[in-house]
VOLUM-959941 format. One record per residue (C-alpha): residue number from 1; residue in one letter; x, y, z. Coordinates in Angstrom, 2 decimals. Layout:
! residues N
   n res    east   north      up
 NUM   A       X       Y       Z
...
This chain:
! residues 471
   n res    east   north      up
   1   X  112.27   94.90  125.60
   2   X  110.58   92.02  127.35
   3   X  109.70   90.29  124.12
   4   X  113.43   89.83  123.42
   5   X  113.72   87.44  126.41
   6   X  113.52   83.69  125.96
   7   X  110.70   83.11  128.50
   8   X  109.68   79.65  129.69
   9   X  105.97   79.54  130.28
  10   X  106.07   78.83  134.06
  11   X  109.50   79.63  135.51
  12   X  109.41   82.98  137.38
  13   X  112.98   82.60  138.65
  14   X  114.27   82.26  135.08
  15   X  112.27   85.34  134.08
  16   X  113.88   87.37  136.87
  17   X  117.36   86.28  135.75
  18   X  116.69   87.19  132.15
  19   X  115.21   90.53  133.19
  20   X  118.29   91.32  135.27
  21   X  120.61   90.38  132.39
  22   X  118.62   92.55  130.02
  23   X  118.47   95.76  132.09
  24   X  121.89   95.31  133.72
  25   X  120.60   95.77  137.27
  26   X  118.79   93.56  139.78
  27   X  115.06   93.38  139.15
  28   X  114.36   94.71  142.67
  29   X  116.42   97.86  142.03
  30   X  114.71   98.42  138.71
  31   X  111.25   98.15  140.25
  32   X  112.21  100.32  143.22
  33   X  113.04  103.14  140.82
  34   X  109.71  102.57  139.13
  35   X  107.90  102.90  142.49
  36   X  107.25   99.16  142.94
  37   X  108.80   97.28  145.87
  38   X  108.28   94.07  147.74
  39   X  105.38   92.18  146.28
  40   X  105.60   94.25  143.07
  41   X  108.46   92.05  141.88
  42   X  106.40   88.88  142.04
  43   X  103.42   90.63  140.46
  44   X  105.57   91.81  137.57
  45   X  107.09   88.37  137.01
  46   X  103.69   86.69  137.07
  47   X  102.30   89.26  134.64
  48   X  105.24   88.81  132.27
  49   X  104.81   85.03  132.28
  50   X  101.09   85.41  131.69
  51   X  101.24   87.94  128.86
  52   X  104.40   86.99  126.96
  53   X  103.79   83.77  124.99
  54   X  106.40   81.02  125.11
  55   X  108.66   80.42  122.16
  56   X  107.47   78.20  119.34
  57   X  109.29   76.00  116.85
  58   X  110.81   72.54  116.72
  59   X  114.54   72.47  117.56
  60   X  114.86   68.95  116.11
  61   X  113.75   69.90  112.58
  62   X  116.15   71.16  109.89
  63   X  117.15   74.77  110.46
  64   X  114.91   77.46  108.97
  65   X  115.39   81.12  109.90
  66   X  113.66   84.11  108.30
  67   X  115.68   87.23  107.41
  68   X  113.32   90.08  108.27
  69   X  115.83   92.95  108.12
  70   X  119.50   93.61  107.44
  71   X  122.15   96.27  107.52
  72   X  125.68   96.75  106.21
  73   X  128.87   97.06  108.25
  74   X  131.95   98.39  106.49
  75   X  134.20   95.91  108.31
  76   X  132.01   92.81  108.75
  77   X  129.84   93.00  105.65
  78   X  126.12   92.17  105.68
  79   X  124.50   91.80  109.11
  80   X  121.13   89.99  108.89
  81   X  118.38   90.10  111.52
  82   X  116.74   86.68  111.76
  83   X  113.90   84.83  113.48
  84   X  114.70   81.14  113.97
  85   X  111.59   79.11  113.19
  86   X  113.02   75.58  113.37
  87   X  116.36   74.08  114.33
  88   X  119.21   76.30  115.54
  89   X  122.01   78.61  114.37
  90   X  125.54   78.69  115.75
  91   X  128.76   80.49  114.94
  92   X  131.05   78.75  112.42
  93   X  128.08   76.84  111.03
  94   X  127.78   76.37  107.28
  95   X  124.51   78.00  106.27
  96   X  122.73   78.35  102.94
  97   X  120.52   81.17  101.63
  98   X  117.68   79.29   99.95
  99   X  116.63   82.05   97.51
 100   X  120.12   82.91   96.24
 101   X  121.66   79.41   96.79
 102   X  124.71   80.97   98.47
 103   X  126.59   78.77  100.97
 104   X  128.80   80.50  103.55
 105   X  130.19   79.96  107.03
 106   X  128.55   82.14  109.67
 107   X  130.91   84.36  111.61
 108   X  128.75   85.25  114.60
 109   X  125.26   84.89  116.05
 110   X  123.75   86.90  118.87
 111   X  120.76   88.66  120.40
 112   X  119.71   92.26  121.01
 113   X  120.00   93.19  124.69
 114   X  119.38   95.98  123.59
 115   X  122.72   96.25  121.74
 116   X  124.06   93.30  119.77
 117   X  125.45   90.70  122.18
 118   X  127.15   87.55  120.82
 119   X  125.95   84.18  122.13
 120   X  126.80   80.58  121.32
 121   X  123.48   79.48  119.86
 122   X  120.13   80.76  118.53
 123   X  117.38   78.19  119.00
 124   X  113.89   77.80  117.59
 125   X  111.74   80.81  118.54
 126   X  114.68   83.18  119.15
 127   X  115.09   86.54  117.47
 128   X  118.64   87.73  116.93
 129   X  121.26   88.52  114.34
 130   X  123.47   86.47  112.05
 131   X  126.67   87.67  110.39
 132   X  127.04   85.34  107.38
 133   X  130.34   86.81  106.24
 134   X  129.19   87.96  102.79
 135   X  130.29   91.25  101.28
 136   X  127.93   91.28   98.30
 137   X  124.62   92.80   99.30
 138   X  122.74   90.76   96.66
 139   X  123.53   87.48   98.46
 140   X  121.38   88.20  101.55
 141   X  117.87   89.28  100.62
 142   X  115.23   90.34  103.10
 143   X  112.60   87.61  103.20
 144   X  115.05   84.82  102.37
 145   X  115.24   81.62  104.44
 146   X  118.52   80.60  106.06
 147   X  119.06   76.84  106.48
 148   X  121.84   74.44  107.40
 149   X  124.06   73.63  104.41
 150   X  124.78   70.07  105.65
 151   X  121.17   69.18  106.58
 152   X  119.09   71.64  104.55
 153   X  115.34   72.13  104.81
 154   X  113.21   70.95  101.92
 155   X  111.09   74.10  101.58
 156   X  111.60   77.75  102.38
 157   X  109.36   79.55  104.85
 158   X  106.01   80.43  103.26
 159   X  104.13   83.69  103.28
 160   X  106.74   86.18  102.14
 161   X  106.03   88.11   98.96
 162   X  108.26   90.65   97.27
 163   X  106.64   94.10   97.47
 164   X  105.54   95.46   94.10
 165   X  106.58   99.05   93.39
 166   X  103.77  101.43   92.51
 167   X  105.79  104.48   91.40
 168   X  108.67  104.49   88.93
 169   X  111.09  107.42   88.57
 170   X  114.58  107.93   87.22
 171   X  117.48  108.87   89.51
 172   X  120.45  110.60   87.89
 173   X  123.52  112.35   89.27
 174   X  124.37  115.88   88.19
 175   X  128.00  114.78   87.92
 176   X  128.61  111.70   85.78
 177   X  131.60  110.74   87.96
 178   X  129.18  109.98   90.82
 179   X  127.39  107.21   88.90
 180   X  129.39  104.34   90.52
 181   X  128.76  105.87   93.95
 182   X  125.02  106.02   93.22
 183   X  125.01  102.33   92.29
 184   X  126.82  101.34   95.50
 185   X  124.52  103.55   97.59
 186   X  121.38  102.00   96.09
 187   X  122.69   98.47   96.72
 188   X  123.41   99.20  100.38
 189   X  120.14  101.07  100.85
 190   X  118.28   98.08   99.43
 191   X  119.55   95.97  102.34
 192   X  117.08   97.47  104.83
 193   X  114.53   98.62  102.26
 194   X  113.28   95.55  100.43
 195   X  110.61   97.58   98.59
 196   X  113.24   99.51   96.62
 197   X  114.04   98.06   93.20
 198   X  116.25   99.59   90.52
 199   X  117.71   98.87   87.12
 200   X  120.22  100.81   84.97
 201   X  118.97  103.09   82.22
 202   X  120.39  105.75   79.94
 203   X  118.91  109.09   78.94
 204   X  120.26  111.23   76.07
 205   X  119.71  114.36   78.17
 206   X  120.76  113.13   81.62
 207   X  123.32  110.42   80.90
 208   X  123.60  107.25   82.97
 209   X  121.20  106.62   85.84
 210   X  118.79  104.14   87.37
 211   X  115.10  103.44   86.92
 212   X  113.85  103.00   90.48
 213   X  110.59  101.57   91.77
 214   X  108.97  102.91   94.95
 215   X  105.86  102.15   96.98
 216   X  104.69  105.76   96.73
 217   X  105.79  109.38   96.56
 218   X  106.66  109.48  100.27
 219   X  108.88  106.43   99.79
 220   X  110.56  108.18   96.85
 221   X  111.22  111.33   98.89
 222   X  112.71  109.29  101.76
 223   X  115.04  107.38   99.43
 224   X  116.18  110.58   97.73
 225   X  116.83  112.31  101.05
 226   X  118.83  109.35  102.37
 227   X  120.94  109.17   99.23
 228   X  121.71  112.88   99.37
 229   X  122.43  113.05  103.11
 230   X  124.12  109.72  103.85
 231   X  126.13  109.37  100.63
 232   X  126.53  113.07   99.72
 233   X  125.04  112.71   96.24
 234   X  123.54  115.47   94.13
 235   X  120.53  113.89   92.38
 236   X  117.99  114.66   89.71
 237   X  114.58  112.93   89.85
 238   X  112.54  112.58   86.68
 239   X  108.76  112.61   86.39
 240   X  107.22  109.71   88.38
 241   X  105.25  107.19   86.35
 242   X  103.57  103.83   86.80
 243   X  104.04  100.62   84.85
 244   X  101.74  100.28   81.82
 245   X  100.71   97.10   80.05
 246   X  100.91   97.52   76.25
 247   X   99.31   95.01   73.88
 248   X  101.26   94.99   70.60
 249   X   99.78   94.34   67.17
 250   X  101.30   90.85   67.23
 251   X   99.37   90.03   70.40
 252   X  102.45   90.19   72.61
 253   X  102.16   92.06   75.92
 254   X  105.06   94.27   77.02
 255   X  105.57   96.33   80.18
 256   X  106.42  100.00   79.84
 257   X  107.94  101.76   82.87
 258   X  108.79  105.11   81.25
 259   X  107.63  107.21   78.28
 260   X  110.94  106.51   76.52
 261   X  109.99  102.81   76.29
 262   X  106.58  103.49   74.74
 263   X  106.27  102.06   71.20
 264   X  105.14  104.18   68.27
 265   X  101.36  104.71   67.95
 266   X  101.04  102.32   65.01
 267   X  102.80   99.44   66.74
 268   X  100.31   98.65   69.53
 269   X   96.60   98.00   69.88
 270   X   95.87   98.99   73.48
 271   X   97.44  100.54   76.55
 272   X   96.28   99.31   79.94
 273   X   96.91  101.42   83.03
 274   X   96.84  100.35   86.70
 275   X   93.81  101.35   88.75
 276   X   93.33  101.47   92.51
 277   X   90.48  101.34   95.01
 278   X   90.81  104.58   96.99
 279   X   89.19  105.38  100.33
 280   X   88.90  108.85  101.86
 281   X   87.65  109.53  105.39
 282   X   86.87  113.18  106.02
 283   X   84.50  115.54  107.86
 284   X   81.18  115.90  106.07
 285   X   81.73  119.58  105.23
 286   X   84.42  118.66  102.68
 287   X   82.39  116.18  100.60
 288   X   82.05  118.61   97.70
 289   X   85.76  119.48   97.30
 290   X   86.75  115.81   97.63
 291   X   84.30  114.70   94.94
 292   X   85.40  117.53   92.67
 293   X   89.04  116.50   93.06
 294   X   88.36  112.82   92.40
 295   X   86.16  113.55   89.38
 296   X   88.89  115.77   87.89
 297   X   91.29  112.82   88.20
 298   X   89.02  110.49   86.19
 299   X   87.63  108.86   89.32
 300   X   84.57  106.62   89.45
 301   X   82.56  106.83   92.66
 302   X   81.63  103.55   94.31
 303   X   80.10  104.44   97.65
 304   X   79.54  107.23  100.13
 305   X   78.92  106.13  103.73
 306   X   78.24  108.37  106.72
 307   X   80.24  106.97  109.62
 308   X   78.71  109.48  112.03
 309   X   77.04  112.86  111.95
 310   X   80.43  114.50  111.44
 311   X   82.49  112.08  109.31
 312   X   82.03  110.34  105.98
 313   X   83.78  107.55  104.05
 314   X   84.06  108.01  100.29
 315   X   85.28  105.21   98.01
 316   X   86.48  105.85   94.46
 317   X   88.08  103.86   91.68
 318   X   90.99  105.96   90.44
 319   X   93.75  105.49   87.86
 320   X   96.97  105.06   89.79
 321   X   98.82  107.52   87.55
 322   X   96.45  110.32   88.58
 323   X   97.36  109.83   92.25
 324   X  101.12  109.68   91.90
 325   X  102.18  113.32   91.82
 326   X  100.10  115.74   93.86
 327   X   96.76  114.06   94.61
 328   X   97.47  113.67   98.33
 329   X   98.69  117.28   98.63
 330   X   95.58  118.57   96.87
 331   X   93.38  116.42   99.11
 332   X   94.98  117.80  102.25
 333   X   94.72  121.38  100.97
 334   X   91.03  121.11  100.13
 335   X   90.16  119.49  103.47
 336   X   92.44  121.69  105.62
 337   X   94.42  118.61  106.59
 338   X   91.52  116.63  108.08
 339   X   91.15  113.95  105.38
 340   X   92.71  110.49  105.63
 341   X   93.59  108.60  102.47
 342   X   94.35  104.97  101.63
 343   X   94.36  102.90   98.45
 344   X   94.89   99.35   97.23
 345   X   95.94   98.28   93.69
 346   X   93.11   96.72   91.72
 347   X   94.55   95.42   88.46
 348   X   94.73   96.98   85.00
 349   X   92.16   98.34   82.57
 350   X   92.33   99.82   79.07
 351   X   92.33  103.57   78.59
 352   X   92.62  106.22   75.89
 353   X   96.25  107.08   76.69
 354   X   98.85  108.89   74.59
 355   X  102.50  109.78   74.95
 356   X  103.18  113.52   75.13
 357   X  106.77  114.14   74.05
 358   X  108.57  117.37   74.97
 359   X  111.20  118.57   72.49
 360   X  113.87  121.21   73.05
 361   X  115.42  122.66   69.92
 362   X  114.02  119.73   67.94
 363   X  115.44  117.03   70.22
 364   X  113.11  114.95   72.47
 365   X  113.81  115.05   76.22
 366   X  112.70  111.88   77.99
 367   X  112.76  113.49   81.43
 368   X  109.85  115.81   80.53
 369   X  107.79  113.39   78.43
 370   X  104.78  111.68   80.01
 371   X  102.01  109.16   79.31
 372   X   98.69  110.91   79.98
 373   X   95.03  110.57   79.11
 374   X   94.06  111.99   75.76
 375   X   91.74  114.57   77.36
 376   X   94.63  115.93   79.48
 377   X   97.30  115.84   76.77
 378   X   96.84  119.45   75.59
 379   X   96.82  120.77   79.16
 380   X  100.03  118.93   80.06
 381   X  101.81  119.99   76.87
 382   X  100.82  123.65   77.23
 383   X  101.74  123.89   80.93
 384   X  105.07  122.11   80.46
 385   X  106.15  124.29   77.55
 386   X  105.23  127.43   79.51
 387   X  107.20  126.22   82.54
 388   X  110.28  125.43   80.46
 389   X  110.13  128.78   78.71
 390   X  110.33  130.46   82.12
 391   X  113.08  128.26   83.56
 392   X  115.50  127.69   80.66
 393   X  117.95  130.62   80.28
 394   X  118.09  132.51   76.99
 395   X  120.81  131.59   74.50
 396   X  122.33  133.39   71.52
 397   X  119.70  131.78   69.27
 398   X  115.95  131.09   69.39
 399   X  114.95  127.86   71.20
 400   X  111.73  126.10   70.23
 401   X  110.00  124.28   73.11
 402   X  107.41  121.92   71.63
 403   X  104.98  119.29   72.88
 404   X  103.91  116.61   70.42
 405   X  101.77  113.49   70.18
 406   X  103.44  111.36   67.56
 407   X  104.17  113.72   64.66
 408   X  101.51  116.30   65.64
 409   X  102.61  119.41   67.57
 410   X  100.02  120.36   70.21
 411   X  101.83  123.22   71.99
 412   X  104.82  125.46   71.34
 413   X  106.71  128.20   73.11
 414   X  109.78  130.08   71.87
 415   X  112.64  131.25   74.07
 416   X  113.83  134.39   72.30
 417   X  117.52  134.84   71.64
 418   X  119.69  137.32   73.44
 419   X  120.74  140.11   71.09
 420   X  124.26  141.38   71.34
 421   X  124.61  145.00   70.22
 422   X  127.32  144.54   67.60
 423   X  126.96  148.07   66.20
 424   X  127.55  149.77   69.54
 425   X  131.16  150.55   68.49
 426   X  129.95  152.29   65.31
 427   X  129.54  155.94   66.24
 428   X  129.25  157.17   62.70
 429   X  130.38  156.50   59.20
 430   X  128.68  154.84   56.30
 431   X  125.56  152.70   56.97
 432   X  127.06  149.87   54.92
 433   X  129.50  149.17   57.78
 434   X  126.62  148.65   60.22
 435   X  124.77  146.48   57.71
 436   X  127.89  144.35   57.23
 437   X  128.15  143.72   61.01
 438   X  124.45  142.84   61.26
 439   X  124.68  140.40   58.35
 440   X  127.74  138.78   59.95
 441   X  125.81  138.43   63.23
 442   X  122.83  136.92   61.40
 443   X  125.01  134.29   59.72
 444   X  126.67  133.47   63.03
 445   X  123.29  132.97   64.74
 446   X  122.11  130.66   61.93
 447   X  125.28  128.56   62.27
 448   X  124.94  128.50   66.08
 449   X  121.32  127.37   65.79
 450   X  122.44  124.28   63.89
 451   X  125.24  123.23   66.25
 452   X  124.24  124.88   69.54
 453   X  123.10  122.97   72.61
 454   X  120.50  123.89   75.23
 455   X  121.44  124.01   78.90
 456   X  118.61  122.80   81.15
 457   X  118.75  123.93   84.80
 458   X  117.93  121.57   87.67
 459   X  114.80  123.56   88.54
 460   X  113.22  122.54   85.25
 461   X  113.30  118.84   86.16
 462   X  111.41  119.47   89.41
 463   X  108.82  121.58   87.54
 464   X  107.33  118.38   86.12
 465   X  106.31  117.36   89.66
 466   X  104.21  120.52   90.07
 467   X  102.58  120.55   86.65
 468   X   99.12  119.72   88.05
 469   X   98.97  122.58   90.56
 470   X   95.75  124.47   90.15
 471   X   94.28  121.89   87.77
């Protein structure tokens, strides 16, 4: 809490006053509870002055304040957390968001002590909050620079970069009526999660939803949990994927975030996938399982360094798509939880990649399709068709579950039809009566096969996340 105090570099009396205002009790009483009395007060004040650096910034320059976090209040709108670098901020001051070019009048400024406490002025070096009075969450971005609208700064604060999402997945609601609520929830969640990006998309099987970008699988799980718990949404998450760089025949480069956006095989020359520099630190006894796992994910070993007699550092170059689903879980399982893992993006490189399309009853389903390496295409298609055959309930007609690359079918499973015993009521009589009922049933099944639809349970969509188990 001490770093929230505006501390002059050599004024112990001022430090004691600020400390008392912060904790709500005299500094002597606070230290007496802590077991320090008498000279302990002076020692504490001297240590605080010595260790806590004084504030920096020029109060005479044009105002520049960095928005490093924000939240949303149902009654007051967006509440931004700011660090004033230069100048000052006051209530009822006209301020401008430099990235969005929005000019508003601030409603309130204050500090955290530890709750939000309004004050008259935030000066250079202070950390506090600013309520700009905006209701639209897009008008106050994390990382933006707040300046004075009358005397604006020439340049925004340097050094901030928008985080680039590494995992892309589709979020859909099981009830189409919840789509507007999902959009509002994502906008408000984006206020204090600048790494979350989303854009609308439509799926023939799932309806309206959003294509969301995450920093990793853990980030995706946290966002999904928050949406379900805080906004009471029932969500479906499609297969995670990364962004691919596709070079078309015309020389144009397009970005593909999902298998549904992948062009036809004859329309492009090359597909480039993102790669990452991965580092694993583990006990030496697990070197073999770690290398086996990385080699099975198309990894390229770079170095193996013994940090001590008991630990080792292994560096690999891995395709990012191979790490997105269950790589970390497999790593922890094979090392009994002792391995540590980290990775950094390292650009794009060409690969022999294909789009495996899953079709139900002759209709492609984007949620189950994936972009995989050609060597793993048959494995993915076979495992996915087997999973869907187990999870999709039987209908009154046969359902063909197929996996294809372009026009070539590489795997197929058939969900057999349920057979209703239409001749159960025939206890006797001529056989022609039974044959007539069976022919009528056969014609009905053929007609149903042409117009019938397949109901896909929610469990089938999560099966795609576990397709690599035991690989």
